C-alpha positions in Angstrom: 244.3 10.5 95.4 241.9 12.1 92.6 242.7 15.5 91.8 240.0 17.9 91.6 239.3 21.4 90.3 239.4 24.0 92.9 240.8 21.9 95.2 244.7 21.3 96.6 246.9 19.0 94.4 248.5 16.5 97.0 252.6 16.5 96.9 254.3 13.8 94.6 257.8 13.1 94.4 259.2 11.8 91.1 263.0 11.9 89.6 263.6 14.2 87.1 265.6 13.7 83.9 269.1 14.8 85.9 267.6 11.5 88.4 267.6 14.5 91.0 264.2 14.1 93.3 262.0 16.7 92.4 258.6 17.7 94.5 254.7 19.3 92.9 255.5 21.8 96.7 259.0 22.8 95.3 257.2 25.2 92.8 255.0 26.8 95.2 254.9 30.4 94.3 254.4 29.5 90.1 251.5 28.7 88.3 252.5 24.7 87.2 251.7 23.6 83.8 252.0 19.5 84.4 251.7 17.5 81.4 250.9 13.7 80.8 252.1 12.3 77.4 252.8 9.0 76.5 256.3 8.4 75.5 259.4 10.1 74.6 260.2 10.6 71.0 257.1 9.9 69.2 255.8 11.8 67.0 252.7 13.2 69.1 254.7 13.6 72.1 257.3 15.2 70.5 255.0 18.1 68.8 253.4 18.7 72.0 257.1 19.2 74.2 258.4 21.5 71.1 255.1 23.3 71.2 255.6 23.8 75.0 259.5 24.8 74.2 258.2 27.5 71.4 256.2 29.1 74.1 258.5 28.5 77.2 259.3 32.1 77.7 255.8 33.4 77.2 254.8 30.7 80.1 258.3 31.8 82.3 257.2 35.6 81.5 253.6 34.5 83.5 255.8 32.9 86.4 254.7 29.1 85.3 256.3 26.5 85.1 256.1 23.6 82.5 256.6 20.4 83.7 256.3 17.0 81.2 255.5 13.5 82.9 255.4 10.2 80.9 256.6 7.1 82.4 259.5 6.6 80.4 262.7 6.3 82.3 265.1 9.3 83.3 267.4 8.0 80.7 264.9 8.5 78.2 264.0 11.6 79.3 267.1 13.0 79.0 267.7 12.0 75.4 264.4 13.5 74.5 265.7 17.1 75.8 268.6 16.9 74.4 267.6 15.8 71.0 264.7 18.4 71.1 266.4 21.5 73.4 263.6 21.1 75.8 264.2 23.8 78.2 261.8 22.4 80.9 261.7 19.2 83.2 260.5 16.0 82.6 259.9 13.6 85.6 259.7 9.6 85.2 256.6 8.0 86.4 258.0 4.7 85.7 255.3 2.9 88.1 252.2 5.5 86.5 251.2 6.0 90.4 251.1 9.9 89.8 249.5 9.3 86.3 246.9 7.3 88.3 246.6 9.5 91.3 245.6 12.1 88.3 243.0 10.0 86.4 245.3 9.9 83.4 246.5 5.9 83.3 243.8 4.4 81.2 242.6 1.5 78.9 243.8 2.3 75.6 243.1 0.4 72.3 245.4 0.9 69.5 244.7 -1.7 66.0 242.7 -4.1 67.9 245.1 -4.0 70.9 244.3 -3.2 74.4 247.0 -1.7 76.7 247.2 0.5 79.7 249.4 3.9 79.0 249.1 7.7 79.5 245.8 9.5 78.2 247.5 13.2 77.2 246.2 15.7 79.5 247.4 19.0 81.2 246.6 20.6 84.7 247.1 24.0 85.6 248.0 24.5 89.3 248.0 27.8 91.0 250.7 29.3 93.1 249.0 28.4 96.1 248.8 24.2 94.9 245.2 24.5 93.8 244.4 22.8 90.6 242.4 25.4 88.2 241.9 23.9 85.1 242.5 20.3 84.2 242.5 19.8 80.0 242.0 16.0 79.4 241.8 13.8 76.1 244.3 16.4 74.9 244.7 17.1 70.8 248.3 18.9 70.7 247.0 21.3 67.5 246.8 24.4 69.4 246.5 23.1 73.1 249.9 24.9 74.2 248.2 28.4 73.1 245.0 27.1 75.3 247.0 26.9 78.1 249.0 29.9 77.6 245.7 31.7 76.9 244.0 30.6 80.4 246.9 31.3 82.6 247.1 35.0 80.9 243.3 35.3 81.6 243.4 34.0 85.2 245.8 36.3 86.6 
């Protein structure tokens, strides 16, 4: 599966921070802001999560739900949510299958080492389940506002 703007996004199911199975199709009838991030508790990921937290009400007013996905396990997600009072769910993609399906599991380089990991990305899915916008190689600063503006303008 690959995702493409204007096309239906294939359904997937992952465990949330409470260990419950959650499917993308559970959110039909709402806009979905699906964001992929590399790792709980790291500086950039914490900033991004807190930015989404701070704008959570604004997204909710537009009938949009925020869902974060990383390869971290359920317990790590729960600690991240508790520590930063995140009002949205985080999904555990430990085998990175969903990240691969979205094309965000990439070979990365850091300090001369190569490894696979998440390329920070956000996907906005409409109420019918079609991909409306993708943000790849996201820079955290100002990103949440861009996503919020896109949803406002697409209503």
